[in-house]
KENUDO-357697 format. One record per residue (C-alpha): x, y, z. Coordinates in pm, whole numbers, plus 50000, padded with zeros to 5 digits. Example, Ala and Ser with C-alpha at 12.3 -4.5 7.8 and 13.67 -1.06 7.14 Angstrom:
// KENUDO-357697
X | Y | Z
51230 | 49550 | 50780
51367 | 49894 | 50714
// end
This chain:
// KENUDO-357697
X | Y | Z
25372 | 79407 | 38864
25230 | 79210 | 39156
25148 | 78860 | 39029
24859 | 78628 | 39118
25013 | 78459 | 39422
25126 | 78794 | 39561
24767 | 78922 | 39533
24642 | 78611 | 39711
24903 | 78637 | 39985
24817 | 79000 | 40052
24446 | 78916 | 40059
24513 | 78641 | 40315
24715 | 78880 | 40532
24436 | 79141 | 40518
24182 | 78871 | 40600
24344 | 78805 | 40936
24152 | 79114 | 41045
23835 | 79084 | 40834
23782 | 78706 | 40854
23587 | 78677 | 40529
23533 | 78369 | 40313
23891 | 78307 | 40206
23816 | 78132 | 39878
23592 | 78411 | 39749
23842 | 78671 | 39868
24129 | 78501 | 39683
23926 | 78467 | 39364
23836 | 78836 | 39380
24201 | 78921 | 39438
24307 | 78763 | 39107
23995 | 78847 | 38904
24097 | 79186 | 38753
24378 | 79024 | 38554
24143 | 78776 | 38387
24106 | 79025 | 38100
24413 | 78853 | 37952
24219 | 78529 | 37905
23894 | 78665 | 37765
23822 | 78468 | 37452
23772 | 78646 | 37122
23411 | 78737 | 37042
23302 | 78677 | 37402
23288 | 79038 | 37517
23511 | 79321 | 37627
23886 | 79255 | 37671
24037 | 79567 | 37824
24284 | 79610 | 38111
24197 | 79979 | 38148
23838 | 79876 | 38211
23900 | 79601 | 38466
24158 | 79814 | 38650
23945 | 80129 | 38665
24213 | 80338 | 38499
24225 | 80702 | 38601
24305 | 80891 | 38281
24356 | 81213 | 38477
24685 | 81062 | 38598
24932 | 81100 | 38312
25238 | 80910 | 38435
25280 | 80570 | 38599
25025 | 80327 | 38732
24676 | 80473 | 38758
24439 | 80217 | 38910
24149 | 80424 | 39042
24057 | 80208 | 39339
23871 | 80508 | 39479
23626 | 80488 | 39188
23577 | 80115 | 39248
23529 | 80171 | 39621
23266 | 80440 | 39568
23082 | 80255 | 39290
23069 | 79917 | 39466
23072 | 80029 | 39829
22742 | 79855 | 39902
22888 | 79523 | 39784
23217 | 79531 | 39974
23090 | 79287 | 40236
23097 | 79035 | 39952
23450 | 78886 | 39977
23485 | 78871 | 39598
23437 | 79249 | 39569
23668 | 79317 | 39862
23936 | 79097 | 39704
23895 | 79289 | 39379
23953 | 79616 | 39567
24263 | 79469 | 39733
24399 | 79378 | 39390
24362 | 79734 | 39258
24529 | 79881 | 39566
24809 | 79624 | 39555
24885 | 79698 | 39190
24906 | 80068 | 39262
25148 | 80022 | 39553
25358 | 79753 | 39386
25403 | 79942 | 39060
25487 | 80264 | 39244
25723 | 80133 | 39512
25832 | 79772 | 39447
25876 | 79690 | 39078
26165 | 79929 | 39022
26377 | 79740 | 39279
26409 | 79448 | 39041
26426 | 79615 | 38703
26752 | 79733 | 38550
26895 | 79866 | 38227
27245 | 79821 | 38092
27382 | 79934 | 37757
27034 | 80030 | 37651
26895 | 79683 | 37722
26605 | 79635 | 37965
26639 | 79351 | 38211
26663 | 79259 | 38578
26899 | 79304 | 38871
26968 | 78958 | 39012
27010 | 78876 | 39380
27385 | 78848 | 39333
27395 | 79201 | 39191
27453 | 79102 | 38829
27241 | 79203 | 38531
27030 | 78971 | 38315
26831 | 79064 | 38007
26474 | 78943 | 37946
26560 | 78721 | 37651
26351 | 78402 | 37624
26101 | 78534 | 37880
26359 | 78513 | 38159
26161 | 78743 | 38391
25838 | 78549 | 38341
25991 | 78215 | 38441
26171 | 78367 | 38742
25839 | 78516 | 38850
25675 | 78172 | 38832
25944 | 78038 | 39067
25865 | 78290 | 39340
25491 | 78244 | 39291
25522 | 77872 | 39355
25719 | 77938 | 39673
25448 | 78180 | 39789
25177 | 77925 | 39713
25354 | 77682 | 39945
25428 | 77945 | 40210
25063 | 78060 | 40227
24899 | 77721 | 40165
24718 | 77848 | 39857
24492 | 77562 | 39758
24355 | 77481 | 39412
24071 | 77697 | 39281
23742 | 77560 | 39149
23741 | 77655 | 38783
23365 | 77697 | 38727
23135 | 77948 | 38896
22875 | 77679 | 38969
23128 | 77498 | 39189
23193 | 77801 | 39412
22943 | 77831 | 39701
22790 | 78178 | 39739
22970 | 78320 | 39437
22810 | 78641 | 39315
22949 | 78908 | 39084
22776 | 79200 | 38911
23086 | 79407 | 38833
23007 | 79582 | 38506
23372 | 79616 | 38411
23459 | 79245 | 38446
23413 | 78979 | 38178
23390 | 78652 | 38372
23463 | 78442 | 38064
23829 | 78515 | 38128
23813 | 78391 | 38487
23645 | 78052 | 38452
23684 | 77746 | 38231
23979 | 77561 | 38083
24139 | 77878 | 37948
24049 | 78096 | 38247
24275 | 78260 | 38503
24181 | 78022 | 38784
24277 | 77714 | 38585
24602 | 77881 | 38474
24694 | 77947 | 38839
24614 | 77586 | 38931
24822 | 77443 | 38648
25119 | 77680 | 38637
25157 | 77833 | 38983
25103 | 77542 | 39223
25403 | 77415 | 39418
25576 | 77088 | 39339
25879 | 76897 | 39467
26110 | 77041 | 39200
26053 | 77406 | 39290
26361 | 77627 | 39262
26453 | 77960 | 39415
26427 | 78261 | 39188
26745 | 78426 | 39065
26572 | 78766 | 39086
26335 | 78755 | 39381
26438 | 78673 | 39737
26149 | 78518 | 39931
26217 | 78712 | 40251
26237 | 79035 | 40053
25905 | 78961 | 39882
25744 | 78879 | 40218
25862 | 79214 | 40354
25710 | 79389 | 40052
25384 | 79200 | 40108
25363 | 79326 | 40465
25440 | 79682 | 40356
25162 | 79654 | 40101
24923 | 79530 | 40370
25008 | 79834 | 40585
24946 | 80062 | 40285
24609 | 79902 | 40211
24492 | 79931 | 40571
24583 | 80301 | 40573
24410 | 80357 | 40239
24094 | 80180 | 40356
24070 | 80425 | 40645
24115 | 80717 | 40404
23849 | 80578 | 40171
23605 | 80538 | 40459
23660 | 80903 | 40557
23623 | 81014 | 40194
23295 | 80823 | 40159
23163 | 80977 | 40480
23255 | 81327 | 40364
23092 | 81274 | 40024
22777 | 81139 | 40186
22748 | 81465 | 40377
22758 | 81667 | 40056
22474 | 81744 | 39818
22547 | 81503 | 39530
22472 | 81625 | 39181
22463 | 81397 | 38875
22508 | 81574 | 38542
22412 | 81395 | 38221
22661 | 81444 | 37937
22487 | 81400 | 37602
22281 | 81704 | 37503
22293 | 81833 | 37860
22657 | 81918 | 37915
22754 | 81876 | 37550
22565 | 81973 | 37235
22540 | 81632 | 37073
22201 | 81645 | 36899
22342 | 81804 | 36583
22615 | 81539 | 36570
22358 | 81263 | 36614
22152 | 81398 | 36324
22461 | 81426 | 36102
22583 | 81072 | 36167
22229 | 80932 | 36146
22210 | 81066 | 35790
22537 | 80889 | 35707
22410 | 80570 | 35872
22094 | 80582 | 35660
22297 | 80623 | 35341
22511 | 80321 | 35432
22214 | 80107 | 35540
21942 | 80123 | 35276
21728 | 79870 | 35466
21671 | 80114 | 35755
21338 | 80299 | 35744
21418 | 80674 | 35777
21058 | 80752 | 35874
21034 | 80504 | 36159
21081 | 80624 | 36520
21322 | 80374 | 36671
21306 | 80316 | 37048
21616 | 80279 | 37264
21719 | 79913 | 37265
21609 | 79853 | 36908
21883 | 79659 | 36722
21901 | 79935 | 36459
21977 | 80200 | 36722
22221 | 79971 | 36900
22409 | 79922 | 36573
22407 | 80296 | 36503
22540 | 80396 | 36846
22798 | 80120 | 36844
22934 | 80243 | 36510
22932 | 80617 | 36572
22950 | 80660 | 36949
23310 | 80781 | 36953
23251 | 81039 | 36680
22947 | 81173 | 36866
23116 | 81196 | 37205
23264 | 81543 | 37165
22994 | 81795 | 37099
23057 | 82157 | 37193
23038 | 82226 | 37565
22720 | 82422 | 37623
22756 | 82791 | 37705
22790 | 82859 | 38076
22849 | 82493 | 38171
23218 | 82532 | 38259
23153 | 82833 | 38482
22850 | 82667 | 38642
23027 | 82344 | 38736
23323 | 82535 | 38875
23086 | 82746 | 39085
22904 | 82439 | 39219
23236 | 82276 | 39314
23345 | 82594 | 39493
23017 | 82586 | 39686
23112 | 82243 | 39818
22873 | 82029 | 39616
22979 | 81691 | 39481
22952 | 81717 | 39102
22970 | 81396 | 38900
22926 | 81329 | 38529
22712 | 81030 | 38432
22634 | 80883 | 38093
22589 | 80524 | 37978
22855 | 80409 | 37732
22898 | 80069 | 37564
23163 | 79878 | 37760
23357 | 79785 | 37446
23428 | 80157 | 37396
23427 | 80259 | 37763
23800 | 80307 | 37822
23880 | 80482 | 37494
23579 | 80714 | 37529
23657 | 80796 | 37890
24019 | 80874 | 37806
23913 | 81109 | 37528
23643 | 81275 | 37738
23888 | 81333 | 38025
24134 | 81498 | 37787
23857 | 81698 | 37618
23725 | 81833 | 37948
24075 | 81908 | 38076
24158 | 82103 | 37761
23840 | 82307 | 37812
23891 | 82364 | 38187
23576 | 82175 | 38277
23611 | 82032 | 38629
23415 | 81768 | 38820
23464 | 81514 | 39099
23403 | 81184 | 38923
23291 | 81059 | 38583
23104 | 80731 | 38553
23018 | 80589 | 38214
22961 | 80224 | 38307
22621 | 80119 | 38444
22312 | 79939 | 38321
22047 | 80169 | 38469
22106 | 80536 | 38542
21819 | 80559 | 38792
21924 | 80248 | 38984
22279 | 80382 | 38995
22157 | 80716 | 39132
21946 | 80546 | 39399
22217 | 80304 | 39505
22474 | 80581 | 39543
22247 | 80827 | 39725
22247 | 81108 | 39471
22040 | 81415 | 39555
21996 | 81587 | 39219
21985 | 81484 | 38852
22035 | 81736 | 38570
21927 | 81564 | 38247
21769 | 81643 | 37910
21569 | 81317 | 37906
21218 | 81368 | 38046
21171 | 80997 | 38116
21490 | 80990 | 38324
21371 | 81301 | 38508
21031 | 81148 | 38585
21187 | 80822 | 38708
21435 | 81016 | 38923
21148 | 81220 | 39069
20962 | 80898 | 39149
21276 | 80767 | 39322
21282 | 81075 | 39549
21558 | 81274 | 39379
21555 | 81644 | 39308
21567 | 81709 | 38934
21626 | 81977 | 38674
21507 | 81909 | 38321
21763 | 82064 | 38087
21599 | 82138 | 37754
21371 | 82386 | 37579
21069 | 82473 | 37794
20814 | 82193 | 37817
20471 | 82327 | 37915
20348 | 81978 | 38006
20614 | 81941 | 38277
20564 | 82129 | 38603
20902 | 82065 | 38766
21223 | 82266 | 38759
21351 | 82313 | 38405
21587 | 82532 | 38205
21801 | 82533 | 37894
22050 | 82783 | 38038
22345 | 82671 | 38251
22369 | 83017 | 38403
22034 | 82955 | 38573
22132 | 82624 | 38734
22288 | 82766 | 39056
21981 | 82975 | 39141
21750 | 82679 | 39069
21953 | 82461 | 39306
21928 | 82733 | 39571
21550 | 82736 | 39524
21535 | 82356 | 39554
21735 | 82355 | 39875
21542 | 82650 | 40019
21210 | 82477 | 39953
21338 | 82155 | 40110
21445 | 82351 | 40418
21100 | 82507 | 40460
20929 | 82172 | 40400
21130 | 82022 | 40685
21021 | 82288 | 40936
// end
């Protein structure tokens, strides 16, 4: 896998064209791997989360840099975010095309093919120490200076990436300090027995070419998506029948927690509800797909709409839940463009990413989306106090969308 100094070198090469703040770009380019250094009890520690793993890809590396690009597009002028994107793209290319050049297997033993053609096993962390050698040479080649190790010491540093736990990046045990201490050049540097510097430099330039091509493709993809009618579909009790599951597990929760008042109406954010959802979220994630939903989403996709599934999930369970949901939907032939489970505010997310329509069972979300200028469909039993579009039947959704678009067309005349 591409290591820290390789990520930095590639970021510097890319920056010859973009001319961003180099320090922030380099920090962003190593940030995704800081999950390794997240301290216990300080938050989420999950590589699948920081690397935006695409669970629809079954074999090989699956960094979904497209998801990152689309989610954080409005922040990509921030060098830290752009460096983060470069990291995800580099990992994907390196794992797919470069890593296999150096790995070998003989007599059933995994190891490395050395520059002289011989084989060496990975006993006593041989590969790790050879990797450090080439990283130090790259640090010298690219003049990679020491990092500040605290956020307060980095001018203009800003990061609101939901999937990243910054406790693993900063401080004595953070990634930046590790790079300073272990990967900085010194007078006793040795050449690696595995990695030839010129060969690595060639791979770096190939990766840069790949990234530049992919950035053009991502720009075209974003433009095409922006020209489509973007539909956000809530999951819980809209796409899936989860209410019955919630009631079942709530009864178990009450039995196990005698101090909880069963007659009290708990509001979202209450510590009791937070504890309940944290404990039972995974069990409640797989309600029956509502009748007509599969056919409806397939029809909307065929019509050329962008159909995306949105539902807030606790980050500590994000990756495992997303993996299971992807498999569950695949097994039931339910198709969509993207699924996003990680955000703090659904309405702010919809506004920032220029969604056109929200289908949701939560009346408060519907009202807030209406106020933000979105089209909406309230998906629940008929509510006489609400005058907007509403239904509890997925088979009616396509005709309602047609009515919405027809009315918008006439209003624009």
